C-alpha positions, 0 to 999 in steps of 0.5 A, a space after each residue: 708432462 709427468 702427473 705426480 698425483 699419486 706421490 701423496 699414496 706412494 708416500 703413505 705406503 712407504 711410510 707404513 712399509 718403513 714403520 712395518 719394517 722397523 716393527 719386524 727388526 724390533 720383534 725379530 731382534 727380540 725373538 732370537 736368543 742371540 744378538 744380530 747387530 752385535 754379531 754384525 758388528 763383530 764380522 759374523 757373516 752367519 749372523 748377517 746372512 740370517 738376518 738379511 734372509 729374514 728381512 728379505 723374506 719379510 719384506 717380499 709378502 710386505 710387497 705383495 701387501 702394498 701391491 694388492 692392498 686396498 687402503 693402507 690398512 689392508 696393507 698393515 694388516 697383511 703386513 703384521 700377518 706376514 711378520 707373524 709368519 716369519 716369526 713363526 718360520 724363525 720357531 720352526 727352525 729352532 725346532 729343527 736346530 734346537 742350538 740354532 743361536 749358537 751355531 750363528 755366534 760361533 759363526 756357522 754360515 750352514 746354519 745361517 743359509 738354513 734359517 735365511 732358506 727357509 725366511 725366503 720360501 716362507 715369504 715367496 709363498 706368504 707373498 703368493 698367497 696374498 695375491 688373492 
């Protein structure tokens, strides 16, 4: 017999994660100088790659936070830390490429790969650091 006694905790952590991902997307999409969703709708692969890499870079440490959290509050706090880290990564890459948004708008995939790689690398290190 399969027990579903963990279902309430599963639902709580999934709801918290969904809320944190939605918050991340709102913050990230507001922080960037370009309009990713409009660019993606216009078939701009660079925008899709940059946003996708950033989203994965955020959800990696979020998954680690869920796996290591003692409580939902603990998970949410670490999820917010991961959000701040990813936004900082975006601004660091903008120091390297000040015209990052213009390049992504122009469909320059190399710039999108750079921000995606920084986001993924930062997310991996962030996730590892959360395994305390």
